[in-house]
KELOMAR-582443 format. One record per residue (C-alpha): residue number from 0; x, y, z. Coordinates in Angstrom, 1 decimal, decimal comma, always signed. Example, Ala and Ser with C-alpha at 12.3 -4.5 7.8 and 13.67 -1.06 7.14 Angstrom:
# KELOMAR-582443
[atom 0; [+12,3; -4,5; +7,8]];
[atom 1; [+13,7; -1,1; +7,1]];
//
This chain:
# KELOMAR-582443
[atom 0; [+13,3; -88,4; +29,7]];
[atom 1; [+10,7; -86,0; +31,0]];
[atom 2; [+11,6; -82,4; +31,6]];
[atom 3; [+11,5; -81,0; +35,1]];
[atom 4; [+8,0; -79,7; +36,1]];
[atom 5; [+7,4; -76,1; +35,2]];
[atom 6; [+6,7; -73,8; +38,2]];
[atom 7; [+4,6; -70,8; +37,5]];
[atom 8; [+5,1; -67,4; +39,3]];
[atom 9; [+3,2; -64,2; +38,7]];
[atom 10; [+2,7; -60,5; +39,5]];
[atom 11; [-0,8; -59,1; +40,3]];
[atom 12; [-1,5; -55,5; +39,7]];
[atom 13; [-3,7; -53,0; +37,9]];
[atom 14; [-2,3; -51,4; +35,8]];
[atom 15; [+0,5; -53,8; +35,2]];
[atom 16; [+1,8; -53,1; +31,6]];
[atom 17; [+4,6; -50,8; +32,9]];
[atom 18; [+6,0; -53,5; +35,3]];
[atom 19; [+9,5; -54,8; +34,7]];
[atom 20; [+9,0; -57,6; +37,2]];
[atom 21; [+8,4; -60,3; +34,5]];
[atom 22; [+11,7; -59,3; +32,8]];
[atom 23; [+13,7; -59,1; +36,0]];
[atom 24; [+12,3; -62,2; +37,7]];
[atom 25; [+12,4; -64,4; +34,5]];
[atom 26; [+16,0; -63,3; +33,8]];
[atom 27; [+17,1; -64,3; +37,3]];
[atom 28; [+15,2; -67,6; +37,3]];
[atom 29; [+16,8; -68,5; +33,9]];
[atom 30; [+20,3; -67,7; +35,2]];
[atom 31; [+19,5; -69,9; +38,3]];
[atom 32; [+18,6; -72,7; +35,9]];
[atom 33; [+15,1; -73,0; +37,4]];
[atom 34; [+12,3; -74,6; +35,5]];
[atom 35; [+10,0; -71,6; +35,9]];
[atom 36; [+7,9; -69,0; +34,1]];
[atom 37; [+7,0; -65,6; +35,6]];
[atom 38; [+3,9; -63,9; +34,1]];
[atom 39; [+1,9; -60,8; +34,7]];
[atom 40; [-1,9; -60,5; +35,4]];
[atom 41; [-3,9; -57,3; +35,2]];
[atom 42; [-6,3; -58,2; +38,0]];
[atom 43; [-9,9; -57,0; +37,9]];
[atom 44; [-11,2; -59,3; +40,7]];
[atom 45; [-8,6; -59,7; +43,5]];
[atom 46; [-10,5; -62,4; +45,4]];
[atom 47; [-10,9; -64,5; +42,3]];
[atom 48; [-7,3; -64,0; +41,4]];
[atom 49; [-6,1; -65,2; +44,8]];
[atom 50; [-8,4; -68,3; +44,5]];
[atom 51; [-6,7; -68,9; +41,1]];
[atom 52; [-3,3; -69,2; +42,8]];
[atom 53; [-4,4; -72,5; +44,4]];
[atom 54; [-6,5; -73,6; +41,4]];
[atom 55; [-3,6; -73,1; +39,0]];
[atom 56; [-0,9; -74,1; +41,5]];
[atom 57; [+1,0; -70,8; +41,0]];
[atom 58; [+3,9; -71,1; +43,3]];
[atom 59; [+4,5; -67,5; +44,2]];
[atom 60; [+3,0; -64,1; +43,4]];
[atom 61; [+4,4; -60,5; +43,6]];
[atom 62; [+1,6; -58,0; +44,6]];
[atom 63; [+1,8; -54,4; +43,4]];
[atom 64; [-0,5; -51,4; +43,2]];
[atom 65; [-3,3; -51,2; +44,3]];
[atom 66; [-3,6; -54,5; +46,1]];
[atom 67; [-0,9; -54,6; +48,8]];
[atom 68; [-3,3; -54,0; +51,7]];
[atom 69; [-6,6; -55,5; +50,3]];
[atom 70; [-4,9; -58,8; +49,5]];
[atom 71; [-4,4; -59,6; +53,2]];
[atom 72; [-8,1; -60,5; +53,6]];
[atom 73; [-7,7; -63,4; +51,2]];
[atom 74; [-4,5; -65,1; +52,7]];
[atom 75; [-4,1; -67,9; +55,2]];
[atom 76; [-1,1; -66,6; +57,1]];
[atom 77; [+1,1; -63,6; +57,4]];
[atom 78; [+4,8; -63,4; +58,4]];
[atom 79; [+5,7; -60,9; +61,2]];
[atom 80; [+6,8; -58,1; +59,0]];
[atom 81; [+3,8; -58,2; +56,8]];
[atom 82; [+1,5; -58,3; +59,8]];
[atom 83; [+3,2; -55,3; +61,5]];
[atom 84; [+3,3; -53,3; +58,3]];
[atom 85; [-0,3; -54,2; +57,2]];
[atom 86; [+0,7; -54,7; +53,6]];
[atom 87; [+1,8; -57,6; +51,5]];
[atom 88; [+3,9; -57,6; +48,3]];
[atom 89; [+4,7; -61,3; +48,2]];
[atom 90; [+2,6; -64,5; +48,4]];
[atom 91; [+4,1; -67,9; +48,8]];
[atom 92; [+1,9; -70,9; +47,9]];
[atom 93; [+3,3; -73,6; +50,2]];
[atom 94; [+1,3; -76,8; +49,7]];
[atom 95; [-1,9; -74,9; +49,2]];
[atom 96; [-1,3; -72,6; +52,2]];
[atom 97; [-1,0; -68,9; +51,0]];
[atom 98; [+1,4; -67,0; +53,2]];
[atom 99; [+1,9; -63,2; +52,8]];
[atom 100; [+5,2; -61,5; +53,2]];
[atom 101; [+6,5; -57,9; +52,8]];
[atom 102; [+9,9; -57,5; +51,2]];
[atom 103; [+9,5; -53,8; +50,3]];
[atom 104; [+11,0; -52,9; +53,7]];
[atom 105; [+14,1; -55,0; +53,1]];
[atom 106; [+14,4; -53,5; +49,6]];
[atom 107; [+14,3; -49,9; +50,7]];
[atom 108; [+16,8; -50,5; +53,6]];
[atom 109; [+19,3; -52,3; +51,3]];
[atom 110; [+19,0; -49,6; +48,7]];
[atom 111; [+19,5; -46,8; +51,1]];
[atom 112; [+22,4; -48,4; +52,8]];
[atom 113; [+24,2; -48,5; +49,5]];
[atom 114; [+24,4; -44,7; +49,5]];
[atom 115; [+23,9; -43,4; +53,0]];
[atom 116; [+23,7; -44,1; +56,7]];
[atom 117; [+20,2; -44,6; +58,0]];
[atom 118; [+20,6; -44,7; +61,7]];
[atom 119; [+19,8; -41,4; +63,4]];
[atom 120; [+18,8; -39,7; +60,1]];
[atom 121; [+15,5; -38,0; +59,6]];
[atom 122; [+13,3; -39,1; +56,7]];
[atom 123; [+10,1; -37,4; +55,5]];
[atom 124; [+8,0; -40,1; +54,0]];
[atom 125; [+5,5; -38,8; +51,4]];
[atom 126; [+2,4; -41,0; +51,1]];
[atom 127; [+0,3; -43,1; +53,4]];
[atom 128; [-0,5; -46,3; +51,4]];
[atom 129; [+0,9; -49,8; +51,5]];
[atom 130; [+4,3; -48,8; +50,1]];
[atom 131; [+4,7; -46,0; +52,7]];
[atom 132; [+4,0; -48,6; +55,5]];
[atom 133; [+6,8; -50,8; +54,2]];
[atom 134; [+9,2; -47,9; +54,0]];
[atom 135; [+8,5; -46,6; +57,5]];
[atom 136; [+8,8; -50,0; +59,0]];
[atom 137; [+12,1; -50,5; +57,3]];
[atom 138; [+13,4; -47,1; +58,4]];
[atom 139; [+12,5; -47,9; +62,0]];
[atom 140; [+14,1; -51,3; +61,8]];
[atom 141; [+17,3; -49,7; +60,6]];
[atom 142; [+17,3; -46,9; +63,3]];
[atom 143; [+16,0; -44,1; +61,0]];
[atom 144; [+13,6; -41,4; +62,2]];
[atom 145; [+10,6; -41,3; +59,8]];
[atom 146; [+8,0; -38,5; +59,6]];
[atom 147; [+4,7; -39,0; +57,6]];
[atom 148; [+3,7; -36,4; +55,1]];
[atom 149; [+0,5; -36,9; +53,2]];
[atom 150; [-2,2; -34,8; +51,4]];
[atom 151; [-5,0; -36,5; +53,4]];
[atom 152; [-4,6; -35,4; +57,0]];
[atom 153; [-6,5; -38,2; +58,6]];
[atom 154; [-4,5; -40,9; +56,7]];
[atom 155; [-1,2; -39,3; +57,7]];
[atom 156; [-2,3; -39,1; +61,3]];
[atom 157; [-3,5; -42,7; +61,4]];
[atom 158; [-0,3; -44,1; +59,8]];
[atom 159; [+2,0; -42,1; +62,1]];
[atom 160; [+0,0; -43,3; +65,1]];
[atom 161; [+0,3; -47,0; +64,0]];
[atom 162; [+4,1; -46,6; +63,9]];
[atom 163; [+4,5; -44,2; +66,8]];
[atom 164; [+6,2; -41,6; +64,7]];
[atom 165; [+5,4; -37,9; +64,0]];
[atom 166; [+3,4; -36,6; +61,0]];
[atom 167; [+2,9; -33,2; +59,4]];
[atom 168; [+0,0; -31,9; +57,4]];
[atom 169; [+0,7; -31,3; +53,7]];
[atom 170; [+0,1; -27,5; +54,3]];
[atom 171; [+3,3; -27,5; +56,4]];
[atom 172; [+5,5; -29,2; +53,7]];
[atom 173; [+7,7; -26,1; +53,5]];
[atom 174; [+8,7; -26,3; +57,2]];
[atom 175; [+9,8; -29,9; +57,4]];
[atom 176; [+13,3; -30,6; +58,8]];
[atom 177; [+14,6; -33,9; +57,4]];
[atom 178; [+17,8; -35,2; +55,9]];
[atom 179; [+15,9; -37,2; +53,2]];
[atom 180; [+12,6; -37,1; +51,4]];
[atom 181; [+11,2; -40,5; +50,2]];
[atom 182; [+8,3; -40,5; +47,8]];
[atom 183; [+6,1; -43,6; +48,2]];
[atom 184; [+3,2; -42,4; +46,0]];
[atom 185; [+2,6; -43,4; +42,4]];
[atom 186; [+2,7; -39,8; +41,2]];
[atom 187; [+5,2; -39,5; +38,4]];
[atom 188; [+5,1; -43,2; +37,4]];
[atom 189; [+4,9; -44,2; +33,8]];
[atom 190; [+3,0; -43,4; +31,7]];
[atom 191; [+2,1; -40,2; +33,6]];
[atom 192; [+5,7; -39,0; +33,9]];
[atom 193; [+5,0; -35,2; +33,8]];
[atom 194; [+3,7; -35,2; +37,4]];
[atom 195; [+5,6; -34,6; +40,7]];
[atom 196; [+4,2; -35,2; +44,2]];
[atom 197; [+6,1; -32,1; +45,5]];
[atom 198; [+6,8; -28,8; +43,9]];
[atom 199; [+10,4; -27,8; +43,2]];
[atom 200; [+10,4; -25,0; +45,7]];
[atom 201; [+10,1; -27,5; +48,6]];
[atom 202; [+13,0; -29,7; +47,6]];
[atom 203; [+16,0; -27,5; +48,7]];
[atom 204; [+15,4; -28,3; +52,3]];
[atom 205; [+16,5; -32,0; +51,8]];
[atom 206; [+20,0; -33,3; +51,3]];
[atom 207; [+18,6; -36,4; +49,6]];
[atom 208; [+15,5; -37,1; +47,6]];
[atom 209; [+14,5; -40,7; +47,0]];
[atom 210; [+11,7; -41,9; +44,7]];
[atom 211; [+10,6; -45,5; +45,1]];
[atom 212; [+9,3; -45,3; +41,5]];
[atom 213; [+11,7; -47,1; +39,1]];
[atom 214; [+9,9; -46,4; +35,8]];
[atom 215; [+10,9; -43,9; +34,6]];
[atom 216; [+14,4; -44,2; +35,8]];
[atom 217; [+14,5; -40,5; +36,6]];
[atom 218; [+11,1; -39,1; +37,6]];
[atom 219; [+10,2; -35,4; +37,4]];
[atom 220; [+10,7; -35,3; +41,2]];
[atom 221; [+14,3; -36,5; +40,9]];
[atom 222; [+15,1; -34,3; +37,9]];
[atom 223; [+13,9; -31,2; +39,8]];
[atom 224; [+15,7; -32,3; +43,0]];
[atom 225; [+19,0; -32,6; +41,1]];
[atom 226; [+18,4; -29,1; +39,7]];
[atom 227; [+18,0; -27,9; +43,3]];
[atom 228; [+21,4; -29,5; +44,3]];
[atom 229; [+20,0; -32,5; +46,1]];
[atom 230; [+21,5; -36,0; +45,9]];
[atom 231; [+19,0; -38,4; +44,4]];
[atom 232; [+18,2; -42,1; +44,4]];
[atom 233; [+15,8; -43,9; +42,0]];
[atom 234; [+13,6; -46,8; +42,9]];
[atom 235; [+15,7; -49,3; +41,0]];
[atom 236; [+17,7; -50,5; +44,0]];
[atom 237; [+14,6; -51,1; +46,1]];
[atom 238; [+12,9; -52,8; +43,2]];
[atom 239; [+15,8; -55,2; +42,6]];
[atom 240; [+16,3; -56,1; +46,3]];
[atom 241; [+12,6; -56,6; +47,1]];
[atom 242; [+12,3; -58,8; +44,0]];
[atom 243; [+15,5; -60,8; +45,0]];
[atom 244; [+14,0; -61,3; +48,4]];
[atom 245; [+10,8; -62,7; +46,8]];
[atom 246; [+12,8; -65,3; +44,9]];
[atom 247; [+14,6; -66,3; +48,1]];
[atom 248; [+11,3; -66,9; +49,8]];
[atom 249; [+9,9; -68,9; +46,9]];
[atom 250; [+13,0; -71,0; +46,2]];
[atom 251; [+15,3; -70,8; +49,2]];
[atom 252; [+18,1; -69,7; +46,8]];
[atom 253; [+20,0; -66,5; +46,4]];
[atom 254; [+19,3; -64,9; +43,0]];
[atom 255; [+21,8; -62,9; +40,9]];
[atom 256; [+21,1; -59,4; +42,2]];
[atom 257; [+23,7; -57,7; +40,0]];
[atom 258; [+22,3; -59,3; +36,9]];
[atom 259; [+18,7; -58,3; +37,9]];
[atom 260; [+19,8; -54,7; +38,3]];
[atom 261; [+21,6; -54,8; +35,0]];
[atom 262; [+18,6; -56,0; +33,0]];
[atom 263; [+16,3; -53,5; +34,7]];
[atom 264; [+18,7; -50,6; +34,0]];
[atom 265; [+19,1; -51,6; +30,3]];
[atom 266; [+15,3; -51,8; +29,8]];
[atom 267; [+14,8; -48,4; +31,5]];
[atom 268; [+17,6; -46,7; +29,6]];
[atom 269; [+16,1; -48,1; +26,3]];
[atom 270; [+12,6; -46,7; +27,2]];
[atom 271; [+13,7; -43,3; +28,4]];
//
């Protein structure tokens, strides 16, 4: 008897060696008894890589830094969230039609709701890239009040305008009134773990400090925030939930989120 056909899934990024997506997604798919393999590609040519999805019949792709915005140009369709956010982290190859989705916003909302109330709370969102767009969109959907903070004034202003929310220039980072700071930049991500996007002296003004980076488990930003008495949240929850939502899009099935979180935490604790 022939085995079930093997479905291929992938993650596109550059760099990509640090990513735990292959471990997390493959573990989930194995537990779900799917005939599937999930592999990583360090992409040099994004247009060629997207063409390869059809050529190789890759069923679904996770998209990470730095391609979440650029990849839109090469897709056939966008779901509403991805279109409004202007960034894609998930591609579904449905009979040769490549459709882009954004599950980052669902990931951050589910992760935050596990530890805090979002509605009516003020969030300073640090960064103005594709990840920031997903976070801001999610906060607004959940009734949060985001404010954009970014080193490049023009980017902060443009992002804030697109979501009809306020922004502050980076020079005013010491005067921000917010309940929670969310870092959406890659500063502090492995392997450059000795960097923080915001100096320690600016952290005491926040009750919560959240970093969407999941590797390392505790970034320099989070370590210093804890030393300042802030409550902190790593990017693991967002990572797990956005990945689980990807699997739901590709397969129509609910993946084992607890197991996904467990395998990610084990790997991170081993590496840190």
